[in-house]
C-alpha positions in Angstrom: 0.0 -0.1 0.2 1.1 3.4 -1.0 1.6 5.5 1.6 0.9 9.2 1.8 3.3 12.1 0.7 5.8 13.3 4.0 4.2 16.3 4.0 7.1 18.0 6.3 9.7 17.0 3.3 7.2 18.8 0.7 7.5 21.8 2.9 11.0 21.2 3.6 11.9 21.5 0.0 9.2 24.1 -0.9 10.8 26.3 1.9 14.5 26.1 0.3 13.7 26.4 -2.8 11.8 29.8 -2.0 14.4 30.8 0.1 17.3 30.1 -2.9 15.0 32.9 -4.8 15.0 35.1 -1.4 18.7 35.3 -1.0 19.5 35.5 -4.5 17.5 38.6 -4.6 19.2 40.4 -1.9 22.5 39.0 -3.9 21.3 40.8 -6.8 19.9 44.1 -5.7 22.2 44.8 -3.4 24.4 46.9 -5.1 21.0 49.0 -6.0 21.9 51.0 -2.6 25.8 51.4 -3.2 25.1 52.7 -7.0 26.5 55.9 -6.7 29.5 54.7 -4.9 29.8 51.6 -7.9 29.4 53.9 -10.7 32.3 56.3 -9.3 34.7 53.4 -8.4 34.5 51.2 -11.8 33.8 54.9 -14.1 30.5 54.0 -15.4 27.3 55.5 -16.7 23.7 54.9 -15.5 23.8 52.3 -18.7 26.8 50.7 -17.3 24.8 50.1 -13.7 22.0 48.8 -15.4 24.1 46.4 -17.5 25.8 45.4 -14.0 21.8 44.8 -12.8 20.6 43.0 -15.5 24.2 40.6 -16.3 22.8 37.8 -14.3 20.0 37.4 -16.3 21.9 37.4 -19.7 23.4 34.1 -19.0 19.9 33.1 -17.5 19.0 33.8 -21.4 21.4 30.9 -22.1 20.9 28.6 -19.4 16.5 29.2 -19.7 16.2 27.6 -23.0 17.8 24.0 -22.3 17.4 24.5 -18.3 13.8 23.4 -18.0 14.8 20.2 -20.4 17.7 19.5 -18.5 15.8 19.5 -15.5 13.0 17.2 -17.2 15.8 15.0 -18.0 18.4 14.6 -15.3 16.2 15.8 -12.5 15.8 19.5 -10.6 17.7 18.6 -7.9 20.9 17.7 -9.8 20.6 20.8 -11.6 20.0 23.7 -9.5 22.9 22.3 -7.2 25.4 22.4 -9.6 24.2 25.4 -10.7 24.6 26.6 -6.8 27.6 25.4 -6.4 28.7 27.4 -10.0 27.2 30.6 -8.5 28.4 30.7 -5.0 32.3 30.4 -6.1 31.4 33.4 -8.5 29.3 35.6 -5.9 32.7 35.1 -3.2 35.3 35.7 -5.8 33.1 39.1 -6.4 34.5 40.5 -3.0 38.1 40.5 -5.2 37.0 42.4 -7.8 39.0 45.2 -9.4 38.0 45.7 -12.5 34.1 46.2 -14.1 35.1 43.5 -16.3 35.7 40.9 -13.1 32.4 42.8 -11.3 30.5 41.8 -14.6 32.1 38.3 -14.9 31.4 37.4 -11.4 27.9 39.1 -11.2 26.6 37.1 -14.4 27.4 33.9 -13.0 24.8 34.4 -10.3 22.8 33.7 -13.0 23.3 30.3 -12.8 21.1 29.6 -9.6 18.8 32.2 -10.6 18.0 30.7 -13.9 17.5 27.1 -12.8 15.5 28.1 -9.5 13.2 29.9 -11.9 12.6 27.7 -14.8 12.0 24.9 -12.2 8.9 27.1 -10.4 6.5 25.5 -12.4 7.7 21.5 -12.4 8.1 22.1 -8.7 4.4 23.1 -8.0 3.1 20.5 -10.2 5.6 17.4 -8.4 4.9 18.2 -4.7 1.4 20.6 -4.6 -0.7 19.6 -7.7 -2.1 21.9 -10.3 -4.4 23.8 -8.6 -1.7 25.1 -6.2 0.6 26.5 -9.6 -0.4 29.7 -9.3 0.2 29.8 -5.2 3.6 28.3 -5.6 4.3 30.9 -8.4 3.0 33.4 -6.1 5.0 33.3 -3.0 8.4 32.5 -5.0 7.8 36.1 -6.4 6.7 37.1 -3.1 9.9 35.6 -1.5 11.7 37.2 -4.7 10.6 40.7 -4.0 11.2 40.3 -0.4 14.7 39.9 -1.0 14.8 43.0 -3.2 13.1 44.9 0.0 16.2 43.3 2.4 18.9 44.3 -0.2 16.8 48.1 -0.6 16.0 49.0 3.2 18.4 47.0 5.0 22.1 47.3 3.1 23.0 50.8 4.0 22.4 49.9 7.6 24.0 46.2 7.7 26.9 47.1 5.7 29.4 49.9 5.6 30.3 49.4 2.1 29.6 47.2 -1.1 32.9 45.6 -0.2 31.6 43.8 2.7 28.0 43.6 1.1 29.6 41.0 -1.8 31.5 39.3 0.9 28.4 38.4 3.1 26.7 37.7 0.1 28.7 35.0 -1.4 28.8 33.4 2.0 24.4 33.5 1.7 24.6 32.1 -1.6 26.6 29.2 -0.5 24.8 28.5 2.5 21.4 28.1 0.3 23.2 25.6 -1.8 24.1 23.8 1.1 20.9 23.4 2.4 19.6 22.3 -1.2 21.9 19.7 -1.2 20.8 18.5 2.2 16.9 18.8 1.8 16.3 19.5 -1.8 14.5 16.4 -3.3 12.8 15.9 -7.1 9.8 14.2 -6.0 7.6 12.7 -3.3 8.8 9.5 -2.0 6.4 6.7 -1.4 7.1 3.9 0.3 5.0 0.4 0.2 5.1 -2.2 2.0 7.0 -5.5 1.2 5.1 -9.0 1.4 7.0 -11.9 3.2 8.9 -14.3 0.7 7.2 -16.8 -0.8 8.0 -19.8 -3.4 6.5 -18.3 -6.5 4.1 -20.9 -8.0 4.0 -22.2 -12.0 1.4 -19.6 -12.4 3.3 -16.6 -11.0 6.1 -17.5 -12.6 4.3 -17.8 -16.1 3.4 -14.3 -15.1 7.0 -13.1 -14.1 7.9 -13.9 -17.8 5.0 -11.9 -19.4 6.3 -9.1 -16.8 9.5 -9.6 -18.2 8.3 -9.1 -22.2 6.4 -6.4 -20.6 9.4 -5.2 -19.5 11.0 -5.7 -22.9 8.8 -3.4 -25.0 8.8 -0.5 -22.4 12.1 -0.5 -22.6 11.8 0.1 -26.5 9.3 2.8 -26.0 11.9 4.4 -24.1 14.3 4.8 -27.1 11.6 7.1 -28.5 11.8 9.0 -25.8 13.9 11.9 -27.2 11.8 12.2 -30.0 8.6 12.6 -27.9 10.4 15.5 -25.9 11.3 17.0 -29.2 7.7 16.8 -30.1 6.7 18.7 -26.6 9.7 21.2 -27.3 8.2 21.7 -30.8 4.5 22.2 -29.6 5.8 24.5 -26.8 7.8 26.9 -29.4 4.8 26.7 -32.1 2.2 28.0 -29.1 2.1 31.5 -29.5 0.1 32.2 -26.1 3.5 31.3 -24.2 5.4 33.7 -26.5 2.7 36.3 -25.4 2.8 35.8 -21.8 6.7 35.4 -21.9 7.0 39.2 -23.5 4.8 40.3 -21.0 6.7 38.5 -18.6 9.6 40.6 -20.0 7.8 43.8 -20.0 6.6 43.4 -16.3 9.9 42.1 -15.1 11.8 45.0 -16.6 9.8 47.3 -14.2 11.1 45.2 -11.3 15.0 45.4 -12.5 14.3 49.3 -13.1 12.6 50.2 -10.0 14.8 47.8 -7.7 17.9 49.2 -9.0 17.4 53.0 -9.5 14.5 53.9 -7.3 16.4 54.6 -4.2 19.0 57.0 -6.5 16.2 58.7 -8.1 14.8 59.6 -4.9 17.8 60.3 -3.3 18.8 62.6 -6.5 15.8 63.9 -8.0 13.6 64.6 -4.7 16.7 65.1 -2.2 15.9 61.8 0.0 18.1 60.5 2.4 19.5 57.3 0.8 19.0 55.5 4.1 15.5 57.1 4.2 14.7 56.9 0.3 16.1 52.9 0.7 13.1 52.4 3.6 10.5 54.3 1.1 11.6 52.0 -1.9 11.1 49.0 0.2 7.5 49.4 0.5 7.0 48.6 -3.2 8.7 45.3 -2.7 6.8 44.9 0.6 3.6 45.3 -1.0 4.4 43.0 -3.6 5.4 40.0 -1.3 1.6 40.1 0.0 0.4 40.4 -3.4 2.6 38.2 -5.0 0.7 35.6 -2.6 -3.0 37.0 -2.3 -3.5 38.3 -5.9 -2.8 34.7 -7.9 -4.6 32.8 -5.8 -7.6 34.9 -5.3 -7.6 35.6 -9.3 -7.0 32.4 -10.7 -10.0 31.4 -8.8 -12.6 34.2 -9.9 -14.8 33.6 -12.9 -14.1 37.0 -14.6 -10.7 36.5 -14.5 -9.9 38.3 -17.2 -10.7 41.8 -16.6 -8.8 41.7 -13.7 -5.7 40.5 -15.1 -5.9 43.6 -17.4 -6.7 45.9 -14.8 -3.5 44.6 -12.2 -0.7 46.2 -14.9 -2.8 49.6 -14.8 -3.3 49.9 -11.6 0.3 49.3 -10.9 1.1 51.7 -12.8 -1.4 54.3 -11.9 0.1 54.0 -8.0 3.2 53.9 -8.7 3.2 57.8 -10.9 1.1 59.0 -7.7 4.1 57.8 -5.6 6.5 59.1 -8.2 5.3 62.8 -8.1 3.8 63.5 -5.3 6.2 64.6 -2.8 4.8 63.9 0.2 6.3 61.2 2.4 2.7 59.7 3.9 1.5 59.7 0.1 4.3 58.4 -1.4 4.5 55.3 1.1 0.7 54.3 0.7 0.7 54.5 -3.4 4.2 52.8 -3.2 2.4 49.5 -1.3 -0.5 49.7 -3.0 1.5 49.7 -6.2 3.4 46.9 -5.3 0.4 45.2 -3.9 -1.2 45.3 -7.5 2.1 44.0 -9.5 2.8 41.1 -7.4 -0.2 39.5 -9.3 1.0 40.7 -12.5 4.1 38.3 -13.6 3.0 35.0 -11.4 -0.6 34.6 -13.2 1.5 34.7 -16.4 3.9 32.1 -15.2 1.3 29.7 -14.8 0.3 29.2 -18.1 2.2 26.3 -18.7 0.0 24.0 -16.5 -3.2 25.5 -18.0 -2.6 25.8 -22.1 -4.0 23.0 -23.5 -1.1 22.7 -26.1 1.6 22.7 -23.6 0.1 19.9 -20.6 1.8 18.8 -17.8 4.7 16.1 -19.4 6.2 19.7 -21.1 5.9 22.0 -18.2 9.8 22.3 -17.8 10.1 23.0 -21.1 7.3 25.8 -21.4 8.9 27.4 -18.4 11.8 27.4 -19.5 10.9 29.2 -22.7 8.8 31.7 -20.9 12.0 32.6 -18.6 14.2 33.1 -21.6 11.5 35.9 -23.5 11.3 37.1 -19.9 14.6 37.6 -19.5 15.5 38.8 -23.0 13.1 41.8 -22.1 14.1 42.1 -18.7 18.1 42.8 -20.2 17.1 44.7 -23.2 14.5 47.2 -21.8 16.4 48.2 -19.2 20.2 48.4 -20.7 19.5 49.2 -24.3 16.3 50.7 -24.6 14.8 53.1 -21.1 18.5 54.0 -19.6 20.1 54.8 -23.2 17.2 56.9 -24.1 16.9 58.7 -20.0 20.4 58.7 -19.3 21.1 60.5 -16.1 17.6 62.2 -15.5 16.0 59.3 -12.8 12.5 61.2 -13.2 12.8 60.1 -16.9 13.8 56.5 -15.8 10.6 55.8 -13.7 8.5 57.7 -16.0 9.4 55.4 -18.6 9.4 52.3 -16.7 5.5 53.3 -15.4 4.8 53.2 -19.0 6.3 49.8 -19.6 4.3 47.9 -16.6 1.3 49.5 -17.9 2.1 48.4 -21.2 1.4 44.4 -19.9 -2.4 45.0 -20.2 -2.2 44.8 -23.7 -0.5 41.1 -23.7 -3.4 40.0 -21.0 -6.1 41.5 -23.6 -4.3 39.4 -26.5 -4.2 36.1 -24.4 -6.9 33.8 -23.8 -8.8 33.6 -20.6 -7.1 31.3 -18.7 -9.2 31.2 -15.9 -13.0 31.7 -17.7 -15.3 30.0 -15.5 -12.9 29.2 -12.8 -12.3 26.2 -14.5 -8.1 26.6 -14.0 -9.2 26.5 -10.4 -11.6 23.6 -10.3 -10.0 21.3 -13.0 -6.7 21.7 -10.6 -8.2 21.3 -7.5 -9.5 17.8 -9.1 -6.1 16.8 -10.1 -4.6 17.9 -6.2 -7.3 15.9 -4.5 -5.9 12.8 -6.8 -2.5 13.5 -5.9 -3.0 13.9 -2.1 -5.1 10.2 -2.5 -2.5 8.3 -4.3 
């Protein structure tokens, strides 16, 4: 008899997985508080700093298309562990960076663990929690990623006297999370069976064993066609226009995260004259709102009968409230508006991220591949838009950087309008609930 899934193990795997994203974002966004110091010491412009901020995603662009397939083939734990080892070594080496090139290379290698953690969100949700909880898993991951950004923004100036110490502590944190994943991480729930007492097989049982051996041989032959099936699955994913629409929307949305996460503190300090430490605290309120929004908004919206209008409204509400938080130079109003904006934005990317588990042309067996393609497209937008479009246009005009960021997140509404109604009639929730219930009963 098969036992129930070990819930303690499930939550242990999930917590470590989520904390990897949390720590990654602390380390990635730590330079944001020290932007002016880094630009002065390494003699780079805002465009160069934007490149430094997005360079982990450039490596992610290379790894994400194959990362999902590699995790499907060799296991989520193994691939994330290898990526974690590479990123840990790089983050420890970043402490010794003496040139901008070395700083770029070591920062880029953080993208190894970031890419594999991101592409496996859907896979982890499907494997450990069931289809009904995909939105919850993606929301919690996004929320904790935002929490990492918030911690870096709010406490970098308080905890670290300079970026050198911040880099060293960041490297140690990534190393610790990699070790925890090596100890606790697992690919799938382990089910045990009761072993019956050994009894001498009868003639009929021996005949059954021979039949089973023949069936196993046929199964082995069928496995030879697995690679062809995997190629067909990848082809179906690539041909899905909805996956591309969702990925582009995620890319534009994530560019908003990159720009606000890396420039809002400096923008408040330079354009509005806010004290840098206070600016960090204020900027962190957006990501605090994002934490709660990332958990609550996808969970609620994906169970609504009329979800599409709400999905379209989310990026527009994000843009409107962030605009008020930026232009109204009253601290209380700014704090409230940025928090509310973060809450709305918390649902924008996770809902799009849940597409692979819902679109019929993808299917559960290709969820890792679809997740890899989604993350690839997302990272293209997150790198190209801030580094090669917005910062070259705005230059050192931080007001223009913020305004263009607001326009970018508003455009995501267009992609929600183009996509089919993913949760029409609450089908996503109800169908998923059935799948989850079946998982628990096994």
